[in-house]
C-alpha positions as CSV (number, residue, x, y, z in Angstrom):
1,M,-0.1,-0.2,-0.1
2,N,1.2,3.9,-0.9
3,R,1.8,5.8,2.2
4,T,1.8,9.3,2.0
5,V,4.1,11.4,3.6
6,L,4.4,15.3,4.1
7,I,7.6,17.0,4.6
8,I,7.4,20.6,6.0
9,D,10.6,22.3,6.3
10,D,11.9,25.6,5.1
11,D,15.2,24.7,4.2
12,D,15.0,23.6,0.2
13,V,18.0,21.4,0.0
14,L,17.1,19.4,2.9
15,R,13.2,19.1,1.7
16,N,14.1,18.3,-1.6
17,T,16.8,15.8,-0.9
18,L,14.4,14.1,1.8
19,A,11.4,14.3,-0.9
20,R,13.6,12.7,-3.5
21,G,14.9,9.9,-1.2
22,L,11.5,8.9,0.6
23,R,9.9,8.5,-3.0
24,N,12.7,6.2,-4.0
25,E,11.9,4.1,-1.2
26,G,8.4,4.2,-2.3
27,F,6.8,6.8,-0.5
28,N,4.2,9.2,-2.1
29,V,5.8,12.6,-1.0
30,I,4.4,16.1,-0.6
31,T,6.1,19.2,0.5
32,A,5.5,22.5,2.2
33,N,8.1,25.1,3.0
34,D,6.3,26.3,6.4
35,A,3.6,25.8,8.7
36,E,1.0,27.5,6.9
37,S,1.3,25.8,3.6
38,G,1.4,22.5,5.7
39,T,-1.8,23.1,7.2
40,A,-3.3,23.8,3.9
41,T,-2.0,20.6,2.6
42,L,-3.6,18.9,5.9
43,S,-7.0,20.3,4.9
44,R,-7.3,18.7,1.9
45,T,-5.3,15.6,1.6
46,S,-5.2,12.5,3.5
47,I,-1.5,12.1,5.0
48,D,-0.3,9.0,6.8
49,A,2.7,10.7,8.1
50,I,4.4,13.9,8.5
51,V,8.1,14.5,8.8
52,L,8.6,18.0,10.7
53,D,11.1,20.5,10.9
54,R,11.3,22.0,14.6
55,M,13.1,25.3,13.7
56,M,11.7,27.1,10.9
57,G,11.0,30.8,9.6
58,G,7.6,31.9,10.7
59,M,5.6,29.5,13.0
60,D,8.1,27.1,14.4
61,G,7.4,23.4,14.2
62,L,6.6,22.9,17.8
63,T,3.7,25.2,17.9
64,F,2.5,24.1,14.6
65,L,2.4,20.4,16.1
66,K,0.7,21.6,19.2
67,Q,-2.0,23.5,17.1
68,M,-2.4,20.3,15.2
69,R,-3.1,18.3,18.3
70,T,-5.2,20.9,20.1
71,H,-7.4,20.6,17.0
72,G,-7.5,16.9,17.3
73,D,-5.3,15.9,14.5
74,T,-3.7,12.5,14.9
75,T,-1.5,12.2,12.1
76,P,1.7,10.5,13.2
77,V,4.6,13.0,13.4
78,I,8.4,12.7,13.1
79,M,10.1,15.9,14.3
80,L,13.7,17.0,12.8
81,T,15.8,19.1,14.8
82,A,19.4,20.0,15.2
83,M,18.4,20.5,19.0
84,T,19.7,17.6,21.1
85,G,19.2,16.5,24.5
86,P,17.1,14.7,26.4
87,E,15.0,18.6,27.3
88,N,14.6,18.9,23.6
89,T,13.2,15.3,23.1
90,I,10.8,15.7,26.0
91,D,9.5,19.2,24.7
92,G,9.0,17.6,21.1
93,L,7.1,14.5,22.6
94,A,5.3,16.5,25.4
95,G,3.9,18.7,22.4
96,G,2.5,15.4,20.2
97,A,5.4,13.9,18.4
98,N,5.5,10.2,18.0
99,D,9.1,10.1,17.5
100,Y,12.1,12.5,17.6
101,L,15.1,12.6,15.3
102,A,18.3,14.8,15.7
103,K,20.1,16.1,12.5
104,P,22.3,14.9,11.0
105,F,20.8,11.5,10.5
106,Q,20.6,9.0,7.8
107,L,17.8,8.2,5.2
108,R,17.4,4.7,6.2
109,E,16.7,5.7,9.9
110,L,14.1,7.9,8.9
111,V,12.5,5.5,6.7
112,L,12.7,3.0,9.4
113,R,11.0,5.2,11.9
114,L,8.3,6.1,9.5
115,N,7.5,2.5,8.8
116,N,7.1,2.1,12.4
117,I,5.0,4.9,13.4
118,I,2.8,4.5,10.4
119,K,2.3,0.7,11.3
120,T,1.6,1.5,15.0
121,T,-0.7,4.2,14.3
122,K,-2.6,1.9,11.6
123,S,-3.0,-1.0,14.2
124,S,-3.8,1.0,17.5
125,N,-4.8,4.2,17.9
126,V,-4.2,3.9,21.6
127,R,-1.7,6.7,23.0
128,M,-0.2,7.3,26.1
129,P,-2.1,8.9,28.9
130,G,-2.7,12.6,29.2
131,G,-0.1,14.1,30.9
132,M,2.3,11.1,30.9
133,I,5.2,10.9,28.5
134,Y,7.6,7.6,28.2
135,T,11.2,8.2,26.4
136,D,14.8,7.4,27.2
137,N,13.4,4.2,29.4
138,E,11.8,6.7,31.9
139,F,8.1,8.0,32.7
140,F,7.8,11.8,32.8
141,I,4.9,13.8,34.2
142,V,3.7,17.0,32.7
143,D,0.9,19.6,33.1
144,T,-1.0,19.9,29.9
145,H,-2.8,22.9,31.0
146,A,0.1,25.1,32.1
147,A,2.1,26.9,29.5
148,N,5.8,26.4,29.0
149,Q,5.4,23.4,32.1
150,Q,8.6,21.5,32.2
151,P,8.4,17.5,32.4
152,K,8.8,16.0,35.5
153,L,10.7,12.8,36.2
154,L,8.3,10.1,37.7
155,A,10.2,8.5,40.2
156,L,9.7,4.8,40.4
157,S,11.3,1.7,41.6
158,G,12.4,-0.8,39.1
159,E,9.5,-3.1,39.5
160,E,7.1,-0.3,39.3
161,K,8.6,1.0,35.9
162,K,8.4,-2.7,34.5
163,L,4.6,-2.7,35.8
164,L,3.9,0.6,34.2
165,K,5.4,-0.1,31.0
166,K,3.4,-3.3,30.7
167,L,0.4,-1.4,31.3
168,T,1.2,1.2,29.0
169,H,2.6,-0.4,26.1
170,P,-0.3,-0.1,24.7
171,V,-2.8,1.3,27.4
172,G,-5.6,-1.5,27.9
173,N,-3.0,-4.4,28.7
174,I,-3.6,-6.6,31.6
175,A,-0.5,-7.3,33.3
176,P,0.0,-9.5,36.5
177,A,2.0,-7.8,39.3
178,A,2.8,-8.4,43.1
179,P,0.0,-6.3,44.8
180,M,2.4,-4.3,46.9
181,V,4.0,-3.2,43.7
182,A,0.2,-2.4,42.2
183,K,-0.6,-0.4,45.2
184,R,2.6,1.5,45.5
185,L,2.3,2.8,41.9
186,R,-1.0,3.4,41.7
187,N,-0.8,5.7,44.8
188,K,2.4,7.3,43.0
189,L,-0.1,8.4,39.7
190,N,-3.0,9.2,42.0
191,I,-0.6,11.8,43.3
192,V,0.2,13.7,40.0
193,L,-2.4,12.5,37.6
194,S,-6.3,12.7,38.2
195,N,-7.3,11.3,35.3
196,I,-5.8,7.7,35.4
197,D,-5.9,4.8,38.3
198,I,-5.0,1.3,37.8
199,I,-7.4,-1.4,38.5
200,T,-7.8,-5.0,39.2
201,V,-8.7,-7.1,37.1
202,R,-10.0,-10.7,38.9
203,G,-7.7,-13.7,38.1
204,H,-5.5,-12.0,35.5
205,G,-3.7,-8.9,36.9
206,Y,-4.0,-5.3,36.9
207,K,-5.1,-2.7,34.0
208,L,-4.8,1.2,33.8
209,I,-7.7,3.1,33.0
210,D,-9.1,6.5,32.1
211,T,-10.9,7.7,34.9
212,S,-12.9,10.2,33.1
213,T,-14.8,7.8,31.3
214,P,-16.9,5.2,32.5
215,A,-15.5,2.0,33.9
216,N,-16.5,-1.4,33.7
217,A,-13.9,-2.6,36.5
218,T,-14.1,-1.8,40.0
219,K,-10.8,-0.7,41.8
220,Q,-9.4,-3.1,44.4
221,D,-5.9,-3.0,46.3
């Protein structure tokens, strides 16, 4: 099946090089040199994934991405940037990016990441719970309602982190765990996130739920 990728980048050389390389890999490619042109393309064309430059003239890529997500657009996005380091990666993921690729990079790596996010999005619409980010094998909490809020590391033991990863990859998984581990994890999450909880599924284990919607199971210690 043909996959259509939108490249949004104000660097003409990089944009055209990426477009040519992705077309050679079998992608349908549409290009835009700024956020406004990208928005116009999204309004009239079905896109499987977006390759988005973070630092652009006019509206920057991160602001564009946040506006996309605010308006309910869930198109998977790989953000390209020369801004490296965990803080910048977290900012991109918190803003709604599905993946984050630092420049310079190899075309093959971009192709593999595009295939992965397209496959993941098509197989499941489940995302991480609102306010939670997972990157570099760590969980972070961010206040989605606060401007410029810095994500904070969620301090977990090894067993708690292992359980939370099972419960969120994807959300809806049922995972076995020692009751005390599940209880400690639940208590930590309840302190920082009001919209999620961990419930007991009798005979099977534990499950992460969104408490803002009706649940069929009853929480138990």
